[in-house]
N, C-alpha and C positions, 0 to 999 in steps of 0.2 A: 253774215251769210246772205246770199241773194234770195229773194222771195218773189213769187208771182202767184196770180190767181188762176188756178188750173181751169176753172170753168169758163174763163174768157176764151180759151183755146179749144177746150174739150167739154162741151155742155153735158150736164147730167142727163142720161137717157132714162134711167129708172131709179127711183129712190129705194134705198135698202137700209136696213138696220141690222144689228148684230144677231137678233133672234131669227131674222129671215135667212141668215147664212146656213143654219142647220138644215132647213128645208131645201134650200137652193143647191147645196153641195151633194145632197142625197147620199148615194153609196160611196162617193168619194171622201166622205167625212168619217174619220176613225173615232174621234172623241172631241169633246169641247168643254170649255169652262167659261161661263159668262156671269160676271158680277153685276154688270149694269147694261141695260139695253139703250143704245143710242144710234142716231142716224149717221150713216157713213157717206162722206162726200169728198174724200181725198185719199191720197196714198202717201205713206212715209217711206223713207230710205234710212239706212244706217247713218247717213250724214245729216239728214234733216227729219226730225220727228214733228209731225203736223197733228193738229187737233182733228178729232172725228175722222180718223183715218185707219187704213189697213197697213200693216207691216208684214211683208213676206220674208220669212227666215228659213234658209235652207238647212242650216246646221244648228247644233246646240249653242245658244248664246244668251247670256244674262245681261241685258242692258239695264244698268242702274241709273237712278235719278232721272227717270223719264218725266219730262215736264208736261207732256200732253195729258190732258184730263181724260180724253176718250181715245184710246188706242186699242185696236184689236189685232192680235198677232195671228197669222196663219203660217203654219210650219209643217214640215214632214218629219220633224224630230220630236218624239214623245217626251224626251228629256226636258223640253221647254215648258211642259205643263207646270213644273214646280216654280217657274220664274214669273209667270204672268197670270193676272186675274181674269183677263179676257183673251181667250186663245182657242183656235180650232186646229186640230191635228188632221192632216189630209194624207191620202195615199200618194198623190202626185202633185207636187207643188206647182209645177209648170202648167199643168192642165187647170188647176184651180185658179191660178193667176189669170190665165186667158179667159176662162169662163166668167169669172166675177167681173173683171174689168171691161170685157166686151159688153156685158149686161149693164154695167154702171155708167159708162161713158160713151158718147159719140166720138168717133175719130175717123180720119179719112182713109183708113184701110178697110173700113166697112161701108156698106151702102147707106144712103140717106143721111150723109153728114150735112147738118143744117148750116147753110151760109147763104147770104144774099149779096149780089155784086152790082156795082155801077160801072158803066163803061166810061172811063175818064181818059181823054187824050190817047185813045187806042189801047188802054190797059184795063184789065178787070180788077177792080179794087173792092174788097169787102166793105159793106156798110158797117161792119163791126171792127174795122181796123182804125187805128189812130195815127195819122201821118201829119207831122208838123207842116205848116203851109210854106215854110222856107225850103223844104226839100223838093227835089225834082225827080219825077218818075218818067222813065223812057217809054218807048212803044212796046206793045205786046207783052207787058208784064202781068203777073198774076200774084195778087197779094190777098191772103185769106184772113179769116176772122181772128181777132185777138192781136194781130201784129201791131207793134208800136214802132214808129220810125221817128227819130229825134230831129234836131235842127240841122239845116245846111247839108243834108245828105244828098248824094247823087246816085240814083239807081238807074243803071243803063238799060239797054233793050233786052227783051226776052228773059228777064230775071223772074224767078219764082221765089216768093218768100212766104213761108207758112210757120206758124207756131214759134215766133221769134220776137225778141225785143232788140231793136237796133238803136244804138246811142247817137250822139251828135257827130257831125263831120265825117261820116262814114261814106266810102265810095265802094259800090258793088258793081263789078264789070259785067259785060254781056254774057247771057246764057248761064249764069250761076244759079244754083238752087240751094236754098237755105231752109232748114227745118224739115227736111225730108225724113222718111221713115228709117229708124235705126235698124241695123242688121241683127235683130234679136229673135232667137227661136230655140227650141229644144233640138240639139244636134241629132238626136235619135229619131225625132219626129219632124220631118221636113215638109215643105210645101206651103203655099201661100195661105192656106186655111189655118196654119199653126203658128203664124207670126205672133210674138208677144206684143200686145198693145204698147206702143211707144208714146207715152203720155207726158213726156217732159218737153222742154223747149230749147231754143238756142238763144244765147245772149251774146251780142257783139258790142263791145265797149267803144267809147269815143275814139275817133281818129284812126280806125282800122281801114285798111285797103284790101279788098278782095279782088283777085284777078278774074279773068274770063273762064267760064266752064268749070268752076269749082263746085263741089257738093259738100254740104255740111249737114250731118244728120242730127236730128233732135235727140235729146236724152230719153232714156227709158222712163225715168221718174222725176229727176231733178233738171239739170241743164247741161248743155254743151256750151263752153265759154271760150271766146277769143278775146284776149286782154287788150287793153288800151294801146293804141299806136302800133299794133302789129301789122306786118306787111305779108300778105299771102299772094303768091304768084299764080299763074294760070294752071288750071287742071290739077288742083290739089284736092284730095279727099280727106275729110276729117270725120271720123266715126263718132258714134253716139257716146255721150258721157265724157268726152275729152275736155280737159281744162288746159288752156294755153295761156301762159302768163303775158305780162306786158312786154312790148317791144320785141316780139318774136319776128324773125325773118325766115320765111319758108319758101324755097324755090320750087319751080314747076315740077309737076308730076310726082310729087311726094304723096305717099299714102299712109295715113295715121289710123291704126286700128282703134277700136272702141276702148274707152276707159283709160286712155293714156293721159298722164299729167305732165305737162311741160312747164318748166320754170320761166323766169324772166330773162330777157336779153339773150335768148337762144337763137343761133343761126343754123339753118338746116339747108344743105345743098340740094340740088335737083335729084329726083328719082330715088329719094330715101324711102325705105319701108320700115314701119314700126310694128312690132308685135303688140298685142293688146295688154292692158293692165300693167303697164310699167311706168316708172317715174324718171323723168329727165330733170336734172338739177338746173340751177341758174347759171347763166354765162357759158353754156355749153356750145361747142361748135361741132357740127357733124358734116363730114365730107360727102360730096355727091355720090349717089349709088350705094350708100352704106345700108346694111341691114341691121337694125337695132333690135336686139332680142332680150335685153335685160336692162335693169336700172343703170343710169349714168350719174355719177357724182357731179357736184358743182364744179365749174371751171375746167371741165374736161374737154379735150380735143380728140375726136375719135374718127375712125375710117374703117372701111372694109366690111366683110361679112364672115362671121358676126362682128359687129363694130367693136373695135378695141382701140386702145391708146394709139394715136397716130404715129408716134415714134416707133412703137413696137411693130405696127403694121408696115411701116417703111422698111424696118430691119428684116421682116419676114419676106417682103418682096425681093429685096437684095439677095437674101439667102436662097430663095427659090431660083432666081436667075443664075446664081453662082453654082449652086450644088444640084439644082433640079428637084429639090424637095423642101 
């Protein structure tokens, strides 16, 4: 499993411990159980449990064999009290997530995000970024704190890179933005002041090519990943938490909603749209302008809206032309 140091990208704003949460949450806290008091400096997800961290659980769930020594669960389900020794039950999980993490971390959707820049060859590069000397950075780029760029990369003009780890031999074309804020908020409580802090990163593996004017959102907690040797055309959007396997080929103007998992050796035509939270298998081919709304099995070839087996899709087209329905 990939790992990264969150504080490299999102510095700690205020130190907190588990005892402090009861006071901080105030009337939003329904009940709590604390077996040991420890400092909190990270966040866990269901995929990756981290030490000295918070885990936000929306529903009843008993996670067994938790390896973390210091994990505090925050949940809106009272049923979880019986599963965990360190837990707070809150009225509104989304509000608690926002309040706690906005207090704990600096991030660039709030004011006073700490960073320092040097003007290098016409681009602003953070003093806290780590860029291999063999890589080339074009004009008018912006590279923020924590960013790592490996060997022999080509970063063209007007590129924005934030909250990202870039591998070796990566090409990023003009006006692409990487590590931007994920589209995460409570659907019932909209507006810029209610954004969920997006505190994950983007990982781009070796040999990836990104076209011009792409946008790749950072993850909410863990990472958005583009696998080795993947080819991404111009004006492609990849939402937060997406994981794209090796050797993907994604044509122009495709939009991939958040939390989509795409397998290896997948070929995607232009202007394809993906619903969120679905899984695409290995060796899948998706025709241009398809609308993908559900999981697709390995080795499938699909087309249309909603995307279905291409042979069936062609039969339906013929039937419609012949019979008018």
